[in-house]
VOMAR-406556 format. One record per residue (C-alpha): y, x, z. Coordinates in pm, whole numbers, padded with zeros to 5 digits, always signed. Layout:
YXZ;...
//
This chain:
-08242+09158+02139;-07876+09179+02049;-07781+08947+01763;-07586+09197+01555;-07578+08961+01260;-07370+08714+01460;-07157+08986+01618;-07073+09139+01280;-06925+08807+01165;-06663+08796+01442;-06321+08895+01296;-06192+09036+01625;-06400+09349+01558;-06115+09481+01345;-05880+09478+01643;-06114+09658+01884;-05996+10015+01801;-05635+09915+01863;-05731+09743+02188;-05923+10051+02300;-05625+10279+02228;-05384+10044+02407;-05597+10033+02722;-05648+10408+02721;-05276+10476+02686;-05122+10197+02894;-05401+10038+03095;-05289+09693+02977;-05264+09506+02649;-05185+09167+02501;-05453+09049+02258;-05347+08778+02013;-05645+08643+01822;-05682+08311+01637;-05952+08064+01746;-06302+08155+01639;-06242+08529+01609;-06459+08622+01909;-06189+08729+02158;-06358+08535+02440;-06712+08658+02368;-06719+08989+02181;-06424+09162+02351;-06571+09143+02707;-06909+09269+02582;-06744+09569+02415;-06523+09645+02715;-06830+09634+02942;-07021+09874+02716;-07290+09616+02647;-07215+09631+02273;-07114+09951+02100;-07092+10298+02250;-06831+10252+02522;-06887+10345+02888;-07048+10096+03124;-06782+09892+03303;-06770+09579+03511;-06556+09316+03342;-06425+08991+03489;-06312+08723+03243;-06086+08450+03385;-06093+08110+03215;-05872+07813+03304;-06162+07563+03314;-06519+07546+03438;-06655+07414+03110;-06503+07711+02925;-06637+07960+03180;-06993+07828+03149;-06974+07809+02770;-06837+08163+02734;-07106+08311+02959;-07383+08129+02775;-07249+08235+02437;-07227+08600+02542;-07577+08590+02689;-07705+08439+02362;-07540+08718+02162;-07719+08972+02383;-08049+08787+02350;-08064+08734+02726;-08052+08457+02983;-07734+08380+03169;-07723+08581+03489;-07871+08901+03356;-07600+09112+03192;-07355+08821+03178;-07305+08563+03451;-07050+08310+03567;-06903+08170+03886;-06737+07831+03909;-06681+07590+04194;-07008+07542+04380;-07213+07730+04120;-07283+08102+04082;-07519+08247+03825;-07474+08624+03852;-07764+08866+03872;-07761+09214+04029;-07734+09383+03687;-07447+09169+03556;-07161+09367+03403;-06962+09070+03270;-06876+08783+03500;-06684+08481+03373;-06493+08301+03646;-06230+08034+03669;-05877+08145+03753;-05909+07963+04086;-06216+08164+04178;-06044+08490+04082;-05741+08393+04286;-05950+08353+04600;-06139+08671+04527;-05812+08862+04508;-05704+08721+04843;-06032+08834+05001;-06041+09174+04830;-05705+09280+04698;-05850+09592+04538;-06115+09400+04341;-06360+09672+04432;-06610+09745+04157;-06415+09567+03883;-06290+09787+03599;-06132+09535+03358;-05988+09186+03396;-05941+08966+03090;-05704+08671+03136;-05814+08435+02861;-05603+08152+02717;-05297+08273+02903;-05078+08070+02666;-05168+07752+02856;-04940+07868+03142;-05145+07714+03419;-05017+07793+03765;-05331+07970+03884;-05337+08190+03575;-04972+08290+03619;-05039+08362+03988;-05348+08571+03912;-05151+08775+03659;-04876+08839+03916;-05125+08943+04185;-05312+09173+03945;-04988+09347+03850;-04922+09404+04221;-05272+09550+04258;-05219+09783+03963;-04882+09896+04093;-04981+09958+04455;-05356+09997+04488;-05543+10045+04160;-05344+10185+03871;-05673+10242+03687;-05753+09869+03676;-05724+09752+03316;-05570+09418+03220;-05596+09222+02898;-05393+08903+02843;-05570+08720+02560;-05473+08407+02373;-05482+08243+02034;-05110+08157+02037;-04878+08285+02305;-04542+08435+02388;-04679+08782+02313;-04348+08959+02371;-04300+08789+02707;-04648+08883+02825;-04603+09237+02696;-04284+09277+02903;-04458+09129+03205;-04742+09381+03172;-04500+09673+03166;-04420+09687+02795;-04788+09678+02709;-04888+09702+02342;-04959+09382+02149;-05283+09395+01953;-05335+09128+01688;-05663+09022+01533;-05676+08859+01192;-05891+08548+01177;-06083+08392+00896;-05885+08072+00863;-06013+07778+00665;-05759+07537+00524;-05694+07223+00726;-05544+06922+00550;-05294+06723+00757;-05320+06345+00725;-05038+06147+00890;-05184+05828+01035;-04918+05652+01249;-04978+05301+01387;-04869+05019+01158;-04653+04871+01436;-04452+05054+01704;-04633+05129+02030;-04478+05175+02370;-04424+05539+02471;-04640+05675+02754;-04510+05635+03107;-04678+05787+03409;-05052+05757+03351;-05014+05454+03129;-05098+05465+02759;-05032+05161+02539;-05371+04997+02467;-05247+04933+02112;-05234+05310+02053;-05592+05355+02178;-05709+05077+01947;-05532+05253+01663;-05693+05589+01752;-06037+05424+01743;-05959+05280+01399;-05848+05624+01274;-06178+05772+01397;-06365+05509+01193;-06145+05589+00893;-06214+05963+00927;-06589+05900+00945;-06568+05704+00620;-06344+05949+00436;-06477+06288+00547;-06797+06479+00609;-06897+06647+00934;-06846+06576+01302;-06520+06428+01433;-06337+06573+01736;-06085+06329+01884;-05824+06444+02137;-05716+06199+02407;-05507+06259+02721;-05757+06167+02992;-06094+06037+03104;-05978+05674+03115;-05855+05682+02757;-06178+05850+02643;-06380+05573+02806;-06170+05298+02646;-06187+05449+02297;-06562+05505+02336;-06596+05137+02418;-06424+05049+02089;-06650+05271+01882;-06963+05063+01916;-07176+04987+01615;-07145+05326+01445;-07512+05327+01357;-07655+05680+01348;-07332+05837+01469;-07353+05965+01828;-07045+05927+02050;-07006+06198+02316;-06744+06239+02585;-06636+06584+02699;-06395+06649+02986;-06385+06841+03311;-06568+06564+03497;-06850+06527+03244;-07197+06632+03365;-07299+06985+03268;-07583+06847+03053;-07335+06647+02843;-07105+06948+02810;-07398+07163+02697;-07505+06900+02443;-07156+06896+02291;-07140+07275+02261;-07491+07324+02129;-07460+07099+01825;-07685+06814+01725;-07902+06668+01453;-07711+06343+01408;-07349+06313+01306;-07124+06309+01613;-06790+06184+01737;-06672+06398+02028;-06400+06240+02241;-06232+06517+02440;-05938+06601+02662;-05742+06926+02632;-06052+07117+02748;-06153+07136+02380;-05818+07279+02263;-05915+07639+02328;-06199+07862+02447;-06464+07624+02315;-06609+07595+01969;-06764+07255+01908;-07009+07325+01624;-07017+07096+01324;-06658+06973+01357;-06480+06928+01026;-06233+06657+01126;-05989+06630+01416;-05822+06303+01519;-05522+06379+01742;-05369+06104+01955;-05069+06331+02012;-05080+06287+02389;-05149+06522+02679;-05145+06519+03058;-04923+06743+03265;-04860+06758+03640;-04532+06626+03772;-04391+06597+04121;-04123+06361+04246;-03982+06539+04552;-03752+06248+04634;-04042+06004+04663;-04302+06251+04786;-04532+06159+04498;-04712+06403+04272;-04960+06324+04002;-05043+06377+03639;-04825+06213+03379;-04884+06139+03013;-04655+06327+02773;-04627+06396+02402;-04833+06703+02318;-04634+07008+02210;-04629+07157+01863;-04837+07451+01989;-05102+07212+02123;-05099+07029+01791;-05169+07355+01607;-05448+07443+01847;-05608+07102+01804;-05580+07108+01426;-05738+07452+01418;-06059+07309+01562;-06121+07143+01224;-06110+07471+01036;-06315+07705+01253;-06630+07688+01044;-06520+07542+00708;-06228+07360+00546;-06137+07046+00735;-05875+06784+00806;-05665+06665+01097;-05552+06301+01130;-05234+06289+01337;-05160+05951+01491;-04781+05977+01463;-04509+05990+01199;-04450+06317+01017;-04079+06291+01099;-04161+06292+01472;-04340+06624+01454;-04025+06835+01433;-03888+06665+01747;-04183+06765+01963;-04140+07048+02214;-04257+07386+02086;-04475+07473+02385;-04610+07285+02685;-04403+07309+03001;-04512+07599+03226;-04687+07440+03521;-04481+07642+03767;-04175+07449+03647;-04310+07098+03697;-04602+07097+03944;-04636+07065+04319;-04601+07423+04447;-04746+07377+04797;-05073+07556+04720;-04885+07826+04525;-04646+07881+04816;-04940+07923+05055;-05100+08171+04815;-04775+08369+04800;-04742+08360+05180;-05098+08487+05227;-05028+08759+04970;-04730+08867+05181;-04447+08739+04957;-04348+08400+05106;-04066+08322+04862;-04251+08475+04562;-03940+08676+04479;-04140+08996+04439;-04404+08851+04209;-04400+08932+03839;-04390+08586+03685;-04287+08475+03338;-04092+08192+03500;-03966+08196+03858;-04059+07898+04075;-03778+07640+04108;-03596+07675+04437;-03615+07304+04520;-03988+07286+04461;-04046+07595+04676;-03830+07452+04954;-04031+07129+04947;-04355+07330+04953;-04244+07539+05251;-04148+07222+05434;-04500+07084+05391;-04660+07413+05492;-04444+07437+05803;-04529+07079+05900;-04906+07144+05882;-04880+07477+06067;-04974+07693+05768;-04663+07913+05783;-04426+08019+06057;-04049+07985+06065;-04010+08293+05846;-04252+08156+05587;-04534+08397+05676;-04888+08263+05671;-05025+08187+06017;-05386+08238+06116;-05432+07865+06069;-05272+07889+05725;-05512+08164+05620;-05807+07951+05727;-05666+07647+05547;-05628+07845+05225;-05987+07970+05250;-06113+07615+05238;-06032+07605+04869;-05827+07287+04903;-05470+07179+04870;-05308+07264+05206;-05267+06894+05285;-05639+06830+05249;-05724+07149+05437;-05512+07027+05728;-05690+06691+05720;-06034+06853+05719;-05958+07086+06010;-05783+06828+06227;-06008+06529+06158;-06344+06704+06199;-06333+06719+06581;-06268+06344+06600;-06477+06189+06324;-06732+06465+06276;-06745+06748+06023;-06966+06550+05783;-06742+06247+05769;-06429+06457+05739;-06581+06659+05454;-06692+06343+05273;-06347+06182+05280;-06168+06504+05189;-06407+06550+04896;-06315+06199+04785;-05945+06285+04798;-05982+06622+04623;-06086+06445+04302;-05952+06092+04268;-06244+05850+04230;-06282+05633+03918;-06067+05321+03897;-06374+05100+03925;-06424+05230+04279;-06114+05029+04377;-05803+05114+04576;-05960+05092+04925;-06050+05446+05031;-06319+05336+05276;-06481+05109+05017;-06465+05387+04756;-06633+05618+05007;-06921+05376+05050;-06950+05342+04672;-06969+05719+04630;-07241+05742+04897;-07470+05505+04715;-07351+05586+04362;-07563+05744+04095;-07286+05820+03846;-07146+06160+03750;-06855+06128+03992;-07086+06066+04286;-07293+06369+04191;-06983+06590+04183;-06867+06438+04508;-07193+06526+04685;-07169+06883+04552;-06814+06915+04684;-06918+06772+05022;-07182+07042+05055;-06926+07308+04962;-06674+07181+05215;-06933+07171+05493;-07010+07536+05423;-06646+07638+05378;-06535+07466+05699;-06812+07622+05906;-06723+07908+06146;-06651+08235+05968;-06973+08423+05875;-07049+08773+05984;-06965+09064+05757;-07331+09080+05655;-07334+08714+05548;-06992+08709+05387;-07091+08852+05050;-07396+08624+05029;-07181+08317+05087;-06890+08424+04868;-06974+08186+04586;-06976+07885+04815;-06634+07970+04948;-06476+08012+04604;-06306+07695+04483;-05994+07566+04314;-05689+07417+04467;-05642+07042+04470;-05428+07010+04158;-05589+06742+03942;-05446+06882+03624;-05720+07143+03587;-06086+07173+03672;-06025+07488+03878;-05738+07555+04120;-05815+07743+04439;-05606+07922+04695;-05799+08147+04931;-05625+08415+05133;-05812+08729+05222;-05877+08939+05531;-05620+09205+05442;-05336+08954+05448;-05480+08791+05758;-05491+09125+05935;-05131+09192+05838;-05025+08852+05973;-05210+08921+06298;-05039+09256+06328;-04703+09083+06280;-04780+08848+06567;-04845+08534+06359;-05083+08297+06528;-05263+07985+06423;-05439+07695+06585;-05793+07767+06710;-06069+07657+06477;-06225+07335+06607;-06598+07345+06642;-06782+07097+06424;-06946+06854+06660;-07146+06534+06617;-06969+06239+06458;-06742+06056+06697;-06821+05701+06791;-06597+05550+06531;-06638+05359+06207;-06604+05483+05854;-06288+05280+05804;-06111+05460+06086;-06239+05797+05966;-06108+05734+05615;-05773+05623+05753;-05740+05924+05983;-05817+06176+05709;-05578+06012+05462;-05301+05988+05721;-05341+06352+05823;-05338+06465+05460;-05034+06258+05361;-04839+06181+05682;-04518+06101+05493;-04706+05829+05304;-04807+05634+05613;-04660+05292+05540;-04579+04976+05732;-04575+04625+05590;-04219+04503+05546;-04091+04210+05347;-04388+04169+05115;-04424+04540+05038;-04488+04859+05233;-04228+05112+05344;-04358+05467+05367;-04220+05690+05639;-04078+05901+05355;-03855+05608+05262;-04042+05512+04943;-04148+05151+04900;-04493+05071+04765;-04689+04762+04669;-05060+04689+04658;-05222+04506+04370;-05295+04134+04387;-05642+04077+04521;-05660+04420+04683;-05854+04451+05006;-05559+04643+05145;-05325+04346+05116;-05222+04198+05448;-05276+04515+05654;-04999+04597+05899;-05023+04970+05830;-05161+05175+05541;-05232+05542+05484;-05147+05589+05115;-05345+05868+04949;-05253+05813+04583;-04954+05624+04443;-04760+05606+04122;-04469+05408+03981;-04555+05166+03696;-04328+05114+03398;-04019+04916+03493;-04122+04884+03859;-03876+04948+04137;-04149+05038+04386;-04448+05268+04382;-04796+05123+04342;-05079+05209+04581;-05370+05344+04381;-05580+05459+04677;-05523+05398+05046;-05678+05303+05376;-05598+05051+05646;-05475+05243+05948;-05380+05137+06300;-05035+05207+06441;-05165+05463+06691;-05321+05674+06416;-05009+05637+06206;-04792+05755+06493;-05013+06052+06555;-05051+06163+06194;-04677+06142+06125;-04581+06259+06473;-04350+06527+06336;-04139+06246+06188;-04123+06044+06512;-03788+06017+06679;-03576+05796+06901;-03202+05792+06925;-02875+05612+06892;-02783+05507+06541;-02430+05394+06470;-02334+05321+06112;-02145+05083+05889;-02367+04805+05764;-02320+04446+05657;-01944+04486+05667;-01910+04603+06028;-02015+04867+06278;-02383+04847+06371;-02482+05024+06692;-02853+05037+06781;-03108+05231+06984;-03388+05295+06734;-03737+05435+06764;-03857+05533+06418;-04133+05705+06229;-03938+05860+05946;-03784+05569+05756;-03998+05311+05938;-03831+05143+06234;-04075+05089+06520;-03841+04934+06778;-03472+04839+06776;-03235+04718+07047;-02857+04673+07051;-02647+04959+07182;-02358+04833+07393;-02180+05155+07486;-02212+05362+07173;-02069+05711+07162;-01702+05684+07054;-01746+05972+06810;-02035+05793+06637;-01832+05472+06624;-01541+05659+06470;-01772+05804+06201;-01907+05457+06129;-01555+05320+06089;-01471+05604+05853;-01789+05520+05660;-01665+05164+05631;-01324+05279+05508;-01497+05494+05244;-01725+05215+05132;-01482+04922+05135;-01152+05105+05102;-00830+05121+05300;-00781+04748+05241;-00964+04707+05574;-00631+04798+05740;-00337+04556+05770;-00118+04597+05464;+00196+04384+05468;+00417+04368+05160;+00648+04626+05311;+00352+04852+05389;+00225+04829+05032;+00574+04904+04906;+00602+05209+05131;+00277+05349+04991;+00398+05284+04635;+00732+05451+04703;+00554+05759+04844;+00322+05771+04543;+00629+05761+04318;+00797+06049+04500;+00475+06255+04503;+00440+06214+04127;+00798+06302+04036;+00909+06538+04313;+00580+06677+04448;+00586+06856+04782;+00672+06784+05054;+00606+06420+04973;+00244+06329+05071;-00040+06233+04837;-00126+05876+04934;-00417+05819+04695;-00739+05678+04841;-00919+06012+04843;-00625+06203+04986;-00575+05955+05269;-00945+05976+05357;-00919+06354+05363;-00620+06347+05604;-00730+06058+05819;-00689+06266+06136;-00318+06314+06058;-00209+05960+05994;-00462+05712+06138;-00489+05847+06489;-00480+05730+06767;-00538+05378+06630;-00875+05476+06478;-01004+05622+06805;-00929+05296+06986;-01105+05081+06722;-01463+04965+06779;-01527+04720+06497;-01398+04581+06168;-01156+04343+06334;-00987+04636+06509;-00924+04802+06174;-00759+04483+06052;-00507+04508+06335;-00391+04859+06248;-00044+04854+06090;-00100+05074+05782;+00273+05124+05720;+00337+05247+06070;+00046+05488+06033;+00167+05611+05693;+00502+05704+05844;+00323+05991+06022;+00272+06158+05683;+00642+06163+05596;+00796+06513+05579;+00972+06492+05912;+00961+06864+05981;+01161+06953+05669;+01408+06671+05719;+01321+06516+05382;+01186+06204+05548;+01544+06094+05618;+01608+06085+05241;+01329+05834+05168;+01568+05540+05126;+01804+05754+04922;+01540+05888+04681;+01319+05582+04658;+01511+05285+04797;+01338+04954+04846;+01639+04779+04691;+01939+04882+04489;+02275+04708+04450;+02349+04582+04099;+02699+04513+03956;+02696+04152+04079;+02664+04277+04437;+02306+04154+04476;+02052+04390+04635;+01743+04371+04413;+01393+04496+04514;+01248+04775+04299;+00884+04741+04201;+00706+05079+04238;+00365+04946+04139;+00360+05187+03844;+00471+05524+03984;+00543+05651+03633;+00832+05406+03585;+00971+05180+03862;+01075+04832+03751;+01400+04650+03830;+01370+04279+03749;+01724+04127+03751;+01910+03842+03583;+02091+03963+03276;+02437+03834+03382;+02421+04040+03702;+02411+04359+03498;+02726+04293+03292;+02965+04585+03302;+02703+04849+03380;+02690+05106+03101;+02408+05333+03227;+02054+05254+03339;+02008+05282+03718;+01803+05581+03837;+01591+05654+04145;+01504+06017+04226;+01650+06099+03885;+01405+05869+03705;+01559+05581+03502;+01410+05249+03606;+01263+05009+03355;+01500+04712+03358;+01344+04369+03308;+01640+04151+03214;+01576+03788+03311;+01712+03459+03185;+01911+03236+03421;+01578+03065+03496;+01422+03397+03598;+01205+03432+03289;+01178+03768+03101;+01435+03795+02827;+01433+04167+02744;+01300+04502+02868;+01492+04825+02834;+01500+05177+02974;+01838+05242+02804;+02095+04981+02908;+02374+05123+02692;+02165+05093+02376;+02062+04741+02472;+02425+04624+02509;+02503+04772+02172;+02199+04667+01967;+01969+04429+02148;+02200+04200+02336;+02324+04007+02032;+01980+03869+01951;+01914+03777+02314;+02260+03612+02343;+02199+03405+02030;+01869+03281+02167;+01979+03205+02525;+02335+03071+02495;+02211+02745+02346;+01942+02709+02609;+02170+02796+02899;+02522+02679+02792;+02652+02665+03148;+02615+03042+03189;+02852+03305+03057;+02750+03488+02738;+03035+03726+02659;+03046+03906+02329;+03105+04243+02500;+02870+04256+02802;+02952+04618+02879;+03309+04514+02962;+03233+04169+03111;+03243+04071+03474;+02897+04059+03632;+02805+03732+03801;+02530+03538+03971;+02694+03202+03889;+02745+02950+03610;+03069+02905+03417;+03168+02613+03640;+03145+02823+03953;+03340+03095+03782;+03623+02858+03684;+03657+02743+04043;
//
């Protein structure tokens, strides 16, 4: 019996007429409805004709998480007075509860993504509701883009609803073809904000690390909230590890029950959280409780202010979740949980002043995540570069290039980026393409069961207490009775079925649920690429081919350790690492270290499955890996194997070697005696760039020549050459040949006369080279007859350092190339006495003071009263009298 009393209380009812009109007129709409209004539960029932007087339709609701999909289906079934699976069912990874009469099916976005790849028309589906689209998960954005393609090309009658509590409504409306925006008014209860920052500063999050002091503070705030407020407490934390640590600090709460809800929690625990309880409760939750779910009884929210988002470091080949400050939008969503049923309060564990500095919205996953699975989805859809997909944010070019590189290496796409037959099969496995490659290629050697078990272990990183040794963690999972082991066994069964030979057309529909699964991104519960037969047929017609599917045979005669190593190495070939100098060098070039006391320590080779970079560390840290032999390492990373001559500048000289390498790892090295002259020349040029032109022989005259040319270039310009470091490197072929071609090592560079080489740059063709000594002479003759060297060290103003008496009688300052020199007038002892750029002014105004100071110190030298008219001299008075 339909529970009309509960349905009538849902505020979204007021928006239903507008939603109906929008879908009738445009076929698409954006529904903005606050939490608790019934958008996730009532709207699908009305659209399906299960409530009200509308026509019977089949509605698919896409949720970003398994827990939300199950909860939504159960809530809708309860409103109808039915069991799940009758009129309303759900499909999540490894679980399908959908009866033959079901008209509403709640699925994860990963499941819908695979369904679209198998059946691009979505035959039999009338309406698709994309719930919580504001979260901007990659699968949800991809599903929306694919559905818009379907509407445009195949099924214009298919209706789309993008629904969210808070979203970029205008952006989604434009994406859906200027679809109307329908807003529902919610019944909002006031939520008091209590700022509860730590008493002492805590370290900001870095990678997966959260300062333990912050977690201790969060636990204390939970205790404070229990004492100050009524009702259940919902506490938001970034991940499972933080939930476990805070739960451990909340012992001794008496009658208060502490529950943990996250994507990995057993279904029974999730159901207990969502069904309410008799005792007062503290619910510790990740972002799964931000939206879609109503946790009954909650009156207080404690917000740690942290969240987890995927990040990828293309330079190091590492991708993982990272802890970040939650956005302002997430903060509003979390606070709203306290006011869904009655007035409440939110305790925010940060300073009020910090709130305005938080980002407004979480980063769209397409901007920050590993795009390998997305790129394979796009390739299977027939749009390898995703340029034709309607996306709110285009994928970054660098991330797509990195993704295509991985897909090409594992044989999933051809040179043009189109999905191969092998790529289609890999995508159907419902795994990240790396893990799909490992499953397909390892099964013939270690057996389908072993391969599936290790891949299942890699598809969801095992708990920290399982250790960092993949083989040991595998054995722990086999005998384990915890929630992780249970999920692992379920995934193993799914992979065995998914990796089996393709079923007949008659069996395909019966096995559809087993084949539907998410991709390997750990940031969500559901992510699943799965290309369909239409795209596969198109690829076949285009001539794309893939590797034959290996038959699953009996386990090979090999140990579990080798099986674990092979699978990990095949999945992450660029992370195969060799011990070197106390750490490990991956073939990608990234260095990694294993923890003290690890069972991996001391191994010659490792296959690194999971790694991160701790705060302040220069190297990555191995979180999960396997000991691998060199033969397996060579095979797994075979695409990176190479042998050749390497000539470069290193250690201050030319290094010439014959090197066999696996990526960045050197396998064998021997000296190269007769290196290619061109490679040697490039190495010498590298040395000149690194250490500078000082490697050449620069005599004083050579240095002076370069300074004179720099002076002329500055003041006269062309045709005088630019002799700066960069300019000389750019024109090395013009001035340093043939000496450079004859050089083989550093010592040969030191024998090259730089001045002689520089002469090649002089403007000989124009005839100006002959005027070098005229325009920028090395020396000039002063009134005494001496030829004094000019210092061109500062090209702005050359310097003439000369004894004062030798300049007597000269009224004007000497010039070179029209530029007056800066005259340093010296005492008879050669010490600076005065500096002037205007000799006439000095004789008139400055000389008297200098004469008064020096005539007593140097009485044997002439100090005439009128220097401009005096006889210049290099001698003392005695010499003059003779």
